[in-house]
C-alpha positions in Angstrom: -19.4 4.6 -29.6 -15.8 3.9 -30.4 -13.9 1.4 -28.3 -10.2 2.1 -27.8 -8.1 -0.9 -28.5 -5.2 -1.6 -26.1 -2.8 -4.4 -26.7 -2.3 -6.8 -23.8 1.2 -7.3 -22.6 2.7 -10.7 -23.4 3.5 -13.2 -20.7 7.2 -12.3 -20.6 6.3 -8.6 -20.2 4.0 -9.4 -17.3 6.3 -11.7 -15.4 9.3 -9.4 -14.6 11.1 -9.9 -11.4 12.9 -7.3 -9.4 16.4 -5.9 -10.2 19.2 -8.3 -9.4 21.1 -5.5 -7.8 19.4 -4.0 -4.8 20.3 -0.5 -3.7 22.8 -0.2 -0.9 21.5 0.5 2.6 21.6 4.0 4.0 23.7 4.4 7.1 20.6 4.4 9.3 19.2 1.2 7.6 22.7 -0.4 7.8 22.8 0.2 11.6 19.2 -0.9 12.0 19.6 -4.2 10.3 22.9 -4.9 12.2 21.0 -4.2 15.4 18.2 -6.5 14.5 20.6 -9.3 13.7 21.9 -9.2 17.3 18.4 -8.7 18.9 17.4 -11.8 16.9 19.4 -13.8 19.4 16.2 -14.1 21.4 15.0 -16.5 18.7 18.2 -18.4 18.1 20.3 -18.2 14.9 17.4 -17.8 12.4 17.0 -14.0 12.5 20.7 -13.3 12.1 20.9 -15.9 9.3 18.1 -14.2 7.5 19.7 -10.7 7.8 23.0 -12.1 6.7 21.7 -13.8 3.6 19.5 -10.9 2.5 21.5 -7.8 3.5 25.2 -8.8 3.5 25.9 -7.4 0.1 24.0 -4.1 0.7 25.6 -2.8 3.9 29.1 -3.3 5.3 28.1 -2.8 8.9 25.2 -5.2 8.5 27.4 -7.8 6.8 30.0 -7.6 9.6 27.5 -7.6 12.5 25.1 -10.2 11.2 28.0 -12.5 10.5 29.2 -12.0 14.1 25.7 -12.6 15.5 25.3 -15.7 13.3 28.7 -17.1 14.4 27.7 -16.7 18.0 24.1 -18.0 17.9 24.5 -20.9 15.4 26.4 -23.3 17.8 24.3 -22.2 20.8 21.0 -22.9 18.8 22.3 -26.4 18.0 23.1 -27.0 21.6 19.8 -25.6 22.7 17.9 -27.9 20.4 19.8 -30.9 21.7 19.2 -29.9 25.4 15.5 -29.4 24.8 15.3 -32.9 23.2 17.3 -34.4 26.1 14.8 -32.6 28.5 12.3 -35.4 27.7 14.4 -38.1 29.3 12.8 -39.4 32.5 14.4 -38.6 35.8 17.2 -36.4 34.5 15.4 -34.4 31.9 14.9 -31.5 34.2 18.6 -30.9 34.4 18.8 -30.6 30.6 15.8 -28.4 30.4 17.2 -26.1 33.1 20.5 -26.0 31.3 18.7 -25.0 28.1 16.9 -22.2 29.8 20.1 -20.9 31.3 21.9 -21.1 27.9 19.0 -19.3 26.2 19.1 -16.5 28.8 22.8 -16.0 28.2 22.2 -15.9 24.4 19.3 -13.5 24.8 21.1 -11.1 27.2 24.3 -11.0 25.2 22.3 -10.4 22.0 20.5 -7.5 23.6 23.8 -6.0 24.8 25.3 -6.4 21.4 22.2 -4.9 19.7 22.4 -1.9 22.0 26.0 -1.3 21.0 25.2 -1.7 17.3 22.4 0.7 17.6 24.9 3.3 18.8 27.0 2.6 15.6 29.7 0.6 17.5 30.7 -2.9 16.3 30.4 -5.6 18.9 32.6 -8.7 19.4 31.3 -11.5 21.6 34.0 -12.6 24.1 33.7 -16.3 23.2 32.8 -16.8 19.6 33.7 -19.4 17.0 34.1 -17.7 13.7 32.8 -20.3 11.3 31.5 -17.9 8.7 34.1 -15.5 7.4 
C-alpha cells in the first residue's frame, strides 16, 4: 500500500488570527447592538462598554447609541457601587441601600425605554447625561 505524504503546516501557518478589519454591521445588526447597549443598563455600565469597544467602528448607530448609554450608565454605576458599600454601615446603612435600589431602578427603567426607542430605529438622548466620551 502506498501512503500519501502530506506536509504539515508550519507554526506560523497554523497560528493565524482573524482579519483586523471586521465587516460593517448590517442595518438590522446595527440597530440590534444599539438596542442591547441600552438594555444593558440593567447590569450597569459593563454591557454598554463592551458594545462600544467591540462594535463602535462597525456601525454608526451602534457607536452613537452605545456611547450615549455608556455616558449615562458609567457615573450611575460608580455611585451605585459606592452606595452598596455604604449600605454596610451600621444604623444608617439601610438608607444607602434603599437609595441604591432606587437609583438602579431609575437606570434600569430608562435603559429599557431607550432600548425600545433604538429598536424602532430612533436615536435616544437621556434627559440628564454627562457626555464624558465623545
